[in-house]
N, C-alpha and C positions, 0 to 999 in steps of 0.2 A: 504494499500500499504506499503509495507516494503522493506527495502534494505537487502539482504542476504549476509553477509560478510564472506569470507572464514576464519575460526578461526585460520588457521595456518599462517596467514599473518604475525602476530608479531614474528614468528619464522624465517622469512627468513634471517634476519641479525641481529647480536648483536646491542643493542641500541647505543653503543657508535660509531658504523659506521654511524649511521643516524644523520648527522650534519644538521643544517638548510639549508645549501647550497648544500646538496646532498640528494636529496629527492627520495626515492625508488618509482618506479611505482608499485602501488599495484593493482592487478586485482581484481575487484569486480564482483559477479554474481548478477544480477539485474533482478528483476520480470518485465517482459514486460509491459511496460506502466506506470511504477512507476516513482516517483520523485527520482533522485539519490542524496544522501547526505551521509556524514559520521558523525556519532555521536562522538563528541570529548569533552573532559573535560580539560579546563584550570584551573589549581590547583595549591595549595601549598603542595608539598609533604613533608611529615614529616622526610623523609630520601632520601638522594640523590641517584641517579641511581649508583654512584661509591663509595657509602658509606663514602664519605669525611666529611659529617657534618649530624647532626641529631638533633632533639630536644627531649632530654632525657625524660622528663616527659610526654608530650602529647604522643610521640611515644611508650613509655613504657606502657602507660595505654591503647592505642589502641591495642597493641600487647597482652597484658595480657587479656583484655576483650575479644578479638577475639578468643584467645586460649581457654579460659573458655566456651565460646559459642560452639566451635568446639567439645571439649571434652564431654559436657553435652547434646548437642542437634544434633541428627543424620541429621536434615534437614538444618543445617547451610551452606550456600553456599559461603560465603566470606572467603577468605584464605589469610592472610597477609604474610604467610611464604613461599608460593610458587606461588601464582596467582596474587595477588592483591596489590595495593600500598595505604598505610594509607596516607589520604591526606584531605585538605580543598578545596572543589570546589569553584571556583570563577565564573565560567561561563561553563554551560554544555548545548549544543544544537547541532542540526544537521547543519553542515556547507556544503555548496554547493561548494565543491572542486574537482569536477569531470569533466571528458570530455567523449564522447562517439565516438568511431571510429568503423565503421562497425559493430555496434549493441553491441560492448563490451565496458563496462564502465571501467575507470581506474582513478587513481589520476591524476589531471591535475598539472604537476610539477610547471608550472608558477603561478597557483593560490595558490598552497600550499606554494611556496616560498614567494609570496606576503603576505600570511597570516602570516607566521612566521616572516617575515621581519617586519611587522607591530607591532607585540608583541615586537620584539627586540627594535624597534625604540622608543617605549613608555616606555620600562622597566627602562632604566637608567636616564630618566628625569622626569617621572610622577608616577612610581610605586615604592613607598618606601618599604624597609624591614619592616616587621610587627611582633609584639609579637602575638603569638598564645596561649591563655589560655583557658583550657576547664573547664566546669561546673562540679561540684560534683554530679549533678543530671541527670542522663540519660534520654533520651527520647526513650522509647519503645513503638512503635505504630505500629500496624499491623505487617508486616513482618520485619520492620526496628528496629535495636537497634543502637542508636546514642549517642554521646557525644556532647552536645551543645558547641559551641565555643563562648565566650564572643565577641559580636559585638563592635569593636572599630572603631574610625573614620579612622584609618589607613586601616583596612580591607575593610571597606566601599568604600573608595577611590580607592584602588587597583582594586576591582570588578567593580566599576562603570567606571573607565578609560578603563578596558578591553572590557566591553560591548560596551562603546562609540566607540571604535576604530574597532571592529570587528563584530558588528552586520550586517554590510553591506554584510558579507559573508554567512549569514545563509540561509538555505532552506525556501522557501516560496511556499505554505502555511506551516506554522510550524505544527508539530505534537503535539496534546494535550494528556498529560499522563492520564490514566484511573482514577488515584486517585483523580485528580481535582475535578471529579464530586461528590465525597464524602464529599467535604469540605462545611462547612456552609456559608450562605451569611453573611456579604458582602465579606469575604475572597476569596471566589470562583471567584467572578467577578474581584477582584483585581489581582488574579493569571491569569486568562484568559486573562485580558488586557495586562499583561506583556508578555504572550506567543505570543499574536497576534502581538505585537510591537517588541519584541526582541527575540521570539523563546524560552524563558525560564520563568518559574514561579518564579524563585528565584533570581531576580536582582532588582537593585535599592531599593526602600523602602521595597521591599519584600524579600530582601537578608537576609538569616538566615544561617549563617555559622555554619558547624557542621563536625564531623568525624564519618562516619558510620562504626561501627565495627561488625555489623551483619546483615544478611538478610536470613530470614527463612519463607517460604511460608505455612508451615505446619498449617492446618486450625483446631487449637486446643487451645481453651481458656485456659486450663491448662498449656500448653506449654508457652503461652504468659506470664502468671503470673510467671512461673518459669524463664523465660528469664529476666524478670524485676528484680526479686529477685537477680539473678546472677549478673547483671549489678549494682544494688544497693550495694550488698556487695563490689564490687571493688570501687564504689564511696566513701563508708564510710571509706576507708584506704587510699584514694588517698591524696597525699601531699597538703597542704592548697593552695599553689599558684602553680598550675600545668600549667607552661607556658614556652614558649621559642621563641627566635627570629628565624624566617623564613627568609632566605636570598635568595632564589630561587623560581622560579615557573617553571611549565612544562606542556606540552600538551600530553595527551594520549588518546588511544581509550577506550571506555566505555564497561564494563562488565555487569554481573548481578547486579540488584539492585542499579545501578548508580555507581558501583565500577570502579576503574580504572586499567587496565590490566598491569602487570608488563612488559610483552613483547609487549606492544602496544604503547610504548612512540614514539612520532613523534618529531624528532630532539633531541637536547641536552636541559639540564637544562638551564633556562634563568635567569640570575643575576638580582637582583632588586637593587634599588638605596640605597646605604649606608646612614645612618642618617646624616652624616657631609656634604653631597653633596647638 
């Protein structure tokens, strides 16, 4: 059972028009009998939607590695330059934020407003601004090419608080990603337990922050090795301390490979709590 979402939705209005208090009613096309939900990513964008701030090193490394992958491999599907947002995911899952009238599903404005208000209410009291520092050693596994992000207490707190406050909105029963079944035990059981309880395999003690720079489903071992070498070369010349403070989070619709769509942002960027508060 899958929800089919019109890919033109994100182009209806510019991002800056969609404030948390002005929610656009988005018409969804639903397979009859399916459970309706919208796949959203609550994340730390490395660059704001208005270009007012950015984290130079993590952002530049994400852009450089994505560009190299796109230039060297025809199957690369992530595009930070026109389609997708460089980011660190805090919580990604299917949220039940819809209603059905006369057989047509659409965003429930009241539910969406409550969801965004919940994030705003905790952002300035429980969600601190965090340093994001990426590892020099990339993780290239299957179709994914990622930069691991050092897991700090700050990042763990932000992710935990967001899950605590919003998992009541998730779709049930949650969807289990296919890649879960390829994991060895006991990791697979831990991930399945998180999905069952919170709708995501990567939360709480299973939280593994990262920046996905590439997604390529080409079934070719040689290409996989070449992609790793490409990422390794970028990692060897990366500044010793490649980090920066992230001061805002955002909510966006999810694209291929867990990416966040540039034209899929829901509401505005949400400020995080300054260190001196």
